[in-house]
One Martini backbone bead per residue (centre of mass of N, CA, C, O) as a GRO file, in nm:
protein
  105
    1MET     BB    1   0.340  -3.227  -1.275
    2TYR     BB    2   0.174  -3.176  -0.965
    3ASP     BB    3   0.076  -2.835  -0.868
    4LEU     BB    4  -0.031  -2.675  -0.578
    5ASP     BB    5  -0.165  -2.457  -0.391
    6TRP     BB    6  -0.205  -2.393  -0.055
    7ARG     BB    7  -0.500  -2.293  -0.076
    8ALA     BB    8  -0.611  -2.545  -0.212
    9CYS     BB    9  -0.535  -2.733   0.017
   10LEU     BB   10  -0.715  -2.595   0.237
   11ALA     BB   11  -0.992  -2.598   0.061
   12ALA     BB   12  -0.984  -2.888   0.037
   13SER     BB   13  -1.159  -3.203   0.090
   14HIS     BB   14  -0.922  -3.354  -0.027
   15LEU     BB   15  -0.625  -3.523   0.022
   16TRP     BB   16  -0.494  -3.517  -0.272
   17ALA     BB   17  -0.446  -3.196  -0.282
   18CYS     BB   18  -0.193  -3.223  -0.057
   19PHE     BB   19  -0.032  -3.382  -0.266
   20ASP     BB   20   0.301  -3.423  -0.377
   21TYR     BB   21   0.401  -3.579  -0.671
   22SER     BB   22   0.706  -3.503  -0.714
   23ILE     BB   23   0.791  -3.614  -0.390
   24ASN     BB   24   0.591  -3.788  -0.220
   25ARG     BB   25   0.435  -3.562  -0.034
   26PHE     BB   26   0.329  -3.352   0.190
   27LYS     BB   27   0.228  -3.038   0.225
   28PRO     BB   28   0.324  -2.742   0.398
   29ALA     BB   29   0.071  -2.532   0.459
   30THR     BB   30   0.159  -2.386   0.736
   31THR     BB   31   0.422  -2.248   0.647
   32MET     BB   32   0.303  -2.008   0.488
   33ILE     BB   33   0.149  -1.884   0.724
   34ARG     BB   34   0.390  -1.834   0.910
   35LEU     BB   35   0.553  -1.659   0.710
   36LYS     BB   36   0.333  -1.436   0.677
   37THR     BB   37   0.358  -1.350   0.990
   38ALA     BB   38   0.675  -1.321   1.030
   39ILE     BB   39   0.766  -1.090   0.847
   40PRO     BB   40   0.626  -0.842   0.986
   41ILE     BB   41   0.747  -0.891   1.264
   42LEU     BB   42   1.049  -0.869   1.180
   43LEU     BB   43   1.027  -0.584   1.063
   44VAL     BB   44   0.942  -0.439   1.324
   45LEU     BB   45   1.182  -0.530   1.500
   46THR     BB   46   1.399  -0.402   1.322
   47LEU     BB   47   1.298  -0.108   1.341
   48ILE     BB   48   1.323  -0.090   1.649
   49PHE     BB   49   1.622  -0.158   1.673
   50VAL     BB   50   1.727   0.075   1.491
   51GLY     BB   51   1.561   0.324   1.607
   52PHE     BB   52   1.538   0.238   1.956
   53GLY     BB   53   1.761   0.044   2.090
   54ASP     BB   54   1.955   0.263   2.242
   55GLN     BB   55   1.730   0.330   2.478
   56PHE     BB   56   1.652   0.006   2.606
   57LEU     BB   57   1.890  -0.163   2.572
   58PRO     BB   58   2.143  -0.335   2.639
   59GLN     BB   59   2.469  -0.280   2.573
   60PRO     BB   60   2.536  -0.471   2.332
   61LEU     BB   61   2.272  -0.383   2.172
   62LYS     BB   62   2.304  -0.079   2.178
   63GLY     BB   63   2.559  -0.064   2.001
   64ALA     BB   64   2.445  -0.216   1.755
   65SER     BB   65   2.216  -0.021   1.695
   66TYR     BB   66   2.388   0.234   1.651
   67LYS     BB   67   2.573   0.119   1.425
   68THR     BB   68   2.349   0.048   1.227
   69ARG     BB   69   2.225   0.329   1.197
   70THR     BB   70   2.486   0.471   1.104
   71ALA     BB   71   2.534   0.297   0.852
   72LEU     BB   72   2.264   0.360   0.713
   73ASN     BB   73   2.299   0.665   0.699
   74GLN     BB   74   2.561   0.666   0.529
   75MET     BB   75   2.446   0.511   0.290
   76MET     BB   76   2.218   0.713   0.221
   77GLU     BB   77   2.397   0.966   0.187
   78SER     BB   78   2.578   0.845  -0.045
   79SER     BB   79   2.332   0.786  -0.247
   80PHE     BB   80   2.223   1.103  -0.175
   81LYS     BB   81   2.366   1.333  -0.311
   82VAL     BB   82   2.427   1.656  -0.339
   83TRP     BB   83   2.374   1.876  -0.579
   84GLN     BB   84   2.629   2.048  -0.765
   85PRO     BB   85   2.698   2.300  -0.944
   86LYS     BB   86   2.946   2.400  -1.168
   87SER     BB   87   2.805   2.666  -1.155
   88LYS     BB   88   2.686   2.981  -1.093
   89PRO     BB   89   2.354   3.059  -1.120
   90TYR     BB   90   2.379   3.368  -0.969
   91GLY     BB   91   2.625   3.527  -1.086
   92ARG     BB   92   2.501   3.726  -1.293
   93THR     BB   93   2.313   3.870  -1.093
   94GLU     BB   94   2.527   3.958  -0.887
   95LYS     BB   95   2.693   4.125  -1.091
   96ALA     BB   96   2.465   4.321  -1.170
   97LEU     BB   97   2.426   4.436  -0.883
   98GLU     BB   98   2.714   4.541  -0.842
   99ASP     BB   99   2.715   4.730  -1.089
  100ALA     BB  100   2.472   4.900  -0.999
  101GLU     BB  101   2.599   5.000  -0.731
  102LYS     BB  102   2.850   5.134  -0.865
  103GLY     BB  103   2.685   5.334  -1.046
  104LYS     BB  104   2.555   5.499  -0.806
  105ASN     BB  105   2.836   5.595  -0.673
   0.00000   0.00000   0.00000
């Protein structure tokens, strides 16, 4: 089967380069270009919705934005739990300081 990239289809001067022989139809070359511009736009809109949506959106969307941000925060906090040592790392030093203070008195 003959399969060309959409860039080759756009750059080609011949019509046969845009024809997909595997399914006998023309390739939608503009679909890739639209998708390429739509993904960053959707990403920015999602970040604005999650980050600042509860400040300027009307009530049903305001609540959804707040709940989404809260859920994402809780998910991130649970995935990066703060490490707690099993023993007291400064326990020996603190005990030596207490013993030294008791020895002075």
